[in-house]
Backbone as JSON Lines, residues from 0, in Angstrom:
{"i":0,"aa":"M","n":[13.4,6.96,39.73],"ca":[12.21,6.84,38.89],"c":[12.18,5.31,38.42]}
{"i":1,"aa":"S","n":[11.0,4.5,38.68],"ca":[11.04,3.11,38.12],"c":[10.87,3.12,36.82]}
{"i":2,"aa":"G","n":[11.11,1.67,36.42],"ca":[11.02,1.54,34.72],"c":[9.8,1.8,34.06]}
{"i":3,"aa":"R","n":[8.58,1.57,34.81],"ca":[7.36,1.8,34.36],"c":[7.13,3.5,34.28]}
{"i":4,"aa":"D","n":[7.56,3.96,35.17],"ca":[7.36,5.68,35.38],"c":[8.18,6.31,34.29]}
{"i":5,"aa":"R","n":[9.38,5.64,33.94],"ca":[10.21,6.25,32.77],"c":[9.6,5.9,31.56]}
{"i":6,"aa":"V","n":[8.95,4.86,31.41],"ca":[8.27,4.43,30.29],"c":[6.9,5.49,29.88]}
{"i":7,"aa":"E","n":[6.36,5.62,30.83],"ca":[5.05,6.54,31.0],"c":[5.52,8.07,30.52]}
{"i":8,"aa":"A","n":[6.6,8.4,31.08],"ca":[6.97,9.92,30.87],"c":[7.38,10.12,29.58]}
{"i":9,"aa":"E","n":[8.2,8.96,28.94],"ca":[8.61,9.0,27.72],"c":[7.57,8.92,26.64]}
{"i":10,"aa":"V","n":[6.68,8.16,26.78],"ca":[5.47,7.93,25.74],"c":[4.61,9.27,26.06]}
{"i":11,"aa":"L","n":[4.61,9.83,26.94],"ca":[3.59,11.08,27.08],"c":[4.53,12.1,26.33]}
{"i":12,"aa":"R","n":[5.69,12.26,26.68],"ca":[6.64,13.16,26.09],"c":[6.47,13.35,24.5]}
{"i":13,"aa":"V","n":[6.79,12.08,24.32],"ca":[6.64,11.72,22.51],"c":[5.23,12.2,21.73]}
{"i":14,"aa":"L","n":[4.26,11.65,22.7],"ca":[2.81,11.99,22.22],"c":[2.35,13.64,22.39]}
{"i":15,"aa":"R","n":[2.97,14.23,23.43],"ca":[2.75,15.56,23.45],"c":[3.35,16.44,22.45]}
{"i":16,"aa":"A","n":[4.64,15.89,21.9],"ca":[5.33,16.8,20.75],"c":[4.54,16.69,19.44]}
{"i":17,"aa":"A","n":[3.72,15.42,19.54],"ca":[3.06,15.08,18.27],"c":[1.41,15.62,18.2]}
{"i":18,"aa":"T","n":[1.01,16.18,19.32],"ca":[-0.12,16.48,19.41],"c":[-0.39,17.99,19.77]}
{"i":19,"aa":"P","n":[-1.57,18.73,19.52],"ca":[-1.61,20.11,19.85],"c":[-1.18,20.37,21.34]}
{"i":20,"aa":"A","n":[-0.61,21.68,21.35],"ca":[-0.18,21.91,22.9],"c":[-1.24,21.91,23.77]}
{"i":21,"aa":"A","n":[-2.2,22.41,23.28],"ca":[-3.3,22.46,24.47],"c":[-4.04,21.2,24.85]}
{"i":22,"aa":"R","n":[-3.88,20.15,23.98],"ca":[-4.32,18.9,24.43],"c":[-3.74,18.31,25.56]}
{"i":23,"aa":"S","n":[-4.73,17.86,26.55],"ca":[-4.29,17.04,27.35],"c":[-4.34,15.55,27.12]}
{"i":24,"aa":"I","n":[-3.28,14.74,27.48],"ca":[-3.49,13.35,27.22],"c":[-3.62,12.47,28.26]}
{"i":25,"aa":"A","n":[-4.67,11.53,28.05],"ca":[-5.17,10.63,29.15],"c":[-4.99,9.19,28.7]}
{"i":26,"aa":"S","n":[-4.79,8.27,29.68],"ca":[-4.47,6.89,29.25],"c":[-5.54,6.34,28.32]}
{"i":27,"aa":"D","n":[-6.72,6.67,28.48],"ca":[-7.9,6.07,27.81],"c":[-8.13,6.69,26.27]}
{"i":28,"aa":"D","n":[-7.35,7.67,26.18],"ca":[-7.34,8.19,24.72],"c":[-6.9,7.36,23.71]}
{"i":29,"aa":"R","n":[-7.73,7.4,22.66],"ca":[-7.4,6.64,21.54],"c":[-6.55,7.4,20.59]}
{"i":30,"aa":"L","n":[-5.43,6.75,20.14],"ca":[-4.33,7.3,19.29],"c":[-4.76,7.88,18.08]}
{"i":31,"aa":"L","n":[-5.56,7.15,17.32],"ca":[-6.19,7.61,16.15],"c":[-7.28,8.58,16.16]}
{"i":32,"aa":"E","n":[-8.36,8.26,16.84],"ca":[-9.49,9.01,16.68],"c":[-9.48,10.25,17.87]}
{"i":33,"aa":"D","n":[-8.97,10.15,19.07],"ca":[-8.9,11.09,19.92],"c":[-7.53,11.86,19.74]}
{"i":34,"aa":"L","n":[-6.58,11.52,19.67],"ca":[-5.38,12.24,19.37],"c":[-5.06,12.94,17.88]}
{"i":35,"aa":"G","n":[-5.88,12.16,16.83],"ca":[-5.8,12.61,15.6],"c":[-4.47,12.07,14.78]}
{"i":36,"aa":"L","n":[-3.87,11.06,15.31],"ca":[-2.97,10.46,14.6],"c":[-3.03,9.48,13.56]}
{"i":37,"aa":"A","n":[-2.31,9.55,12.49],"ca":[-2.53,8.44,11.32],"c":[-1.52,7.37,11.97]}
{"i":38,"aa":"P","n":[-1.83,6.2,11.27],"ca":[-1.11,4.81,11.65],"c":[0.46,5.12,11.35]}
{"i":39,"aa":"A","n":[0.77,5.74,10.27],"ca":[2.12,6.14,10.13],"c":[2.72,6.95,11.13]}
{"i":40,"aa":"D","n":[1.86,7.89,11.78],"ca":[2.43,8.52,12.95],"c":[2.7,7.62,14.09]}
{"i":41,"aa":"V","n":[1.79,6.8,14.33],"ca":[2.12,5.94,15.47],"c":[3.45,5.1,15.33]}
{"i":42,"aa":"T","n":[3.56,4.52,14.22],"ca":[4.78,3.83,13.72],"c":[5.96,4.89,13.96]}
{"i":43,"aa":"R","n":[6.05,5.98,13.67],"ca":[7.11,6.78,13.74],"c":[7.33,7.09,15.25]}
{"i":44,"aa":"L","n":[6.38,7.28,16.19],"ca":[6.21,7.74,17.49],"c":[6.87,6.43,18.09]}
{"i":45,"aa":"A","n":[6.6,5.21,17.58],"ca":[7.06,3.95,18.41],"c":[8.68,4.02,18.23]}
{"i":46,"aa":"W","n":[9.03,4.47,17.02],"ca":[10.59,4.23,16.72],"c":[11.15,5.51,17.57]}
{"i":47,"aa":"D","n":[10.54,6.6,17.78],"ca":[11.16,7.7,18.6],"c":[11.17,7.23,20.08]}
{"i":48,"aa":"I","n":[10.2,6.61,20.59],"ca":[10.18,5.92,21.87],"c":[11.27,4.91,22.06]}
{"i":49,"aa":"E","n":[11.42,3.89,21.03],"ca":[12.53,2.99,20.91],"c":[13.82,3.68,21.2]}
{"i":50,"aa":"Q","n":[14.06,4.67,20.56],"ca":[15.43,5.48,20.33],"c":[15.77,6.11,21.7]}
{"i":51,"aa":"A","n":[14.89,6.61,22.32],"ca":[14.92,7.33,23.58],"c":[15.09,6.22,24.79]}
{"i":52,"aa":"L","n":[14.37,5.08,24.93],"ca":[14.6,4.25,25.8],"c":[15.5,3.13,25.4]}
{"i":53,"aa":"G","n":[15.64,2.83,24.27],"ca":[16.55,1.72,23.9],"c":[15.88,0.3,24.02]}
{"i":54,"aa":"A","n":[14.46,0.47,23.83],"ca":[13.48,-0.76,23.67],"c":[13.2,-1.06,22.35]}
{"i":55,"aa":"D","n":[13.15,-2.2,22.03],"ca":[12.55,-2.81,20.84],"c":[11.05,-3.21,21.12]}
{"i":56,"aa":"I","n":[10.18,-2.33,20.11],"ca":[8.98,-2.64,20.14],"c":[8.47,-3.28,18.95]}
{"i":57,"aa":"P","n":[8.03,-4.61,18.98],"ca":[7.48,-5.4,17.96],"c":[6.58,-4.78,17.0]}
{"i":58,"aa":"R","n":[6.82,-4.77,15.79],"ca":[5.64,-3.81,15.03],"c":[4.37,-4.79,14.92]}
{"i":59,"aa":"D","n":[4.48,-6.07,15.12],"ca":[3.38,-6.71,14.98],"c":[2.34,-6.41,16.15]}
{"i":60,"aa":"D","n":[3.0,-6.1,17.32],"ca":[2.32,-5.99,18.48],"c":[1.85,-4.52,18.49]}
{"i":61,"aa":"L","n":[2.42,-3.59,17.98],"ca":[2.11,-2.27,17.74],"c":[0.83,-2.04,16.93]}
{"i":62,"aa":"A","n":[0.35,-3.03,16.03],"ca":[-0.89,-3.08,15.19],"c":[-1.97,-3.12,16.16]}
{"i":63,"aa":"S","n":[-1.89,-3.74,17.28],"ca":[-2.97,-4.03,18.04],"c":[-3.22,-2.91,19.09]}
{"i":64,"aa":"V","n":[-2.29,-1.91,19.21],"ca":[-2.41,-0.89,20.26],"c":[-3.17,0.33,19.44]}
{"i":65,"aa":"F","n":[-4.51,0.55,20.65],"ca":[-5.39,1.71,20.11],"c":[-5.51,2.93,21.0]}
{"i":66,"aa":"T","n":[-4.91,2.64,22.29],"ca":[-4.93,3.65,23.41],"c":[-3.56,4.16,23.96]}
{"i":67,"aa":"V","n":[-3.64,5.3,24.46],"ca":[-2.2,5.68,25.07],"c":[-1.94,4.56,26.25]}
{"i":68,"aa":"G","n":[-2.67,4.23,27.12],"ca":[-2.44,2.95,28.14],"c":[-1.81,1.82,27.46]}
{"i":69,"aa":"A","n":[-2.57,1.48,26.4],"ca":[-2.01,0.12,25.78],"c":[-0.57,0.29,25.28]}
{"i":70,"aa":"L","n":[-0.43,1.54,24.59],"ca":[1.0,1.95,24.3],"c":[1.93,1.88,25.33]}
{"i":71,"aa":"I","n":[1.66,2.3,26.27],"ca":[2.39,2.43,27.65],"c":[2.77,0.94,28.2]}
{"i":72,"aa":"D","n":[1.67,0.23,28.12],"ca":[1.86,-1.22,28.54],"c":[2.76,-1.92,27.64]}
{"i":73,"aa":"L","n":[2.59,-1.77,26.27],"ca":[3.45,-2.58,25.26],"c":[4.82,-2.08,25.48]}
{"i":74,"aa":"V","n":[4.99,-0.8,25.6],"ca":[6.4,-0.32,25.68],"c":[7.01,-0.84,26.91]}
{"i":75,"aa":"D","n":[6.37,-0.92,28.08],"ca":[6.85,-1.47,29.36],"c":[7.18,-2.88,29.26]}
{"i":76,"aa":"Q","n":[6.48,-3.69,28.68],"ca":[6.79,-5.13,28.33],"c":[8.18,-5.27,27.82]}
{"i":77,"aa":"H","n":[8.52,-4.41,26.87],"ca":[9.58,-4.63,26.02],"c":[10.82,-3.67,26.46]}
{"i":78,"aa":"Y","n":[10.71,-2.98,27.63],"ca":[11.75,-2.09,28.12],"c":[12.43,-2.83,29.67]}
{"i":79,"aa":"D","n":[13.52,-2.95,29.46],"ca":[14.26,-3.34,30.5],"c":[15.36,-2.28,31.1]}
{"i":80,"aa":"P","n":[15.23,-1.6,32.15],"ca":[16.16,-0.45,32.26],"c":[17.51,-1.04,32.7]}
{"i":81,"aa":"L","n":[17.66,-2.08,33.0],"ca":[18.97,-2.87,33.37],"c":[19.85,-2.96,32.05]}
{"i":82,"aa":"T","n":[19.24,-3.17,30.99],"ca":[19.64,-3.73,29.59],"c":[19.66,-2.73,28.59]}
{"i":83,"aa":"A","n":[18.73,-1.7,28.91],"ca":[18.38,-0.92,27.62],"c":[19.52,0.12,27.27]}
{"i":84,"aa":"E","n":[19.84,0.54,26.15],"ca":[20.76,1.19,25.68],"c":[20.11,2.26,24.73]}
{"i":85,"aa":"P","n":[19.72,3.52,25.3],"ca":[19.13,4.55,24.39],"c":[19.87,4.78,23.29]}
{"i":86,"aa":"K","n":[19.34,4.97,22.0],"ca":[20.07,5.37,21.01],"c":[19.86,6.82,20.49]}
{"i":87,"aa":"H","n":[20.84,7.73,20.56],"ca":[20.65,9.04,20.1],"c":[21.31,9.34,18.68]}
{"i":88,"aa":"G","n":[20.58,10.22,17.88],"ca":[21.09,10.59,16.56],"c":[20.08,10.82,15.57]}
{"i":89,"aa":"W","n":[19.97,10.2,14.53],"ca":[19.33,10.56,13.58],"c":[17.71,10.19,13.73]}
{"i":90,"aa":"H","n":[16.83,11.21,13.6],"ca":[15.31,10.65,13.78],"c":[14.57,10.86,12.63]}
{"i":91,"aa":"M","n":[13.71,10.23,12.14],"ca":[12.95,10.21,10.85],"c":[11.91,11.48,11.03]}
């Protein structure tokens, strides 16, 4: 699995856990309007993604992310599978 594929799978896994089970998720879905997430939810989800992948997502960059695809792109920019160290443990 490529780094990009791993990022996409992890982002979708985290989003599915935070949205109704019957809801399908598409890359052009808007995080707030379509998936019904609050801004604080997006921050918490980014933290969960960071923990799972070992990537550091700048919060300033996260503020300009509005769609699932943009979130995948942002995480992919900051994820290096060669140096990433997933962090497992306490979650908010």
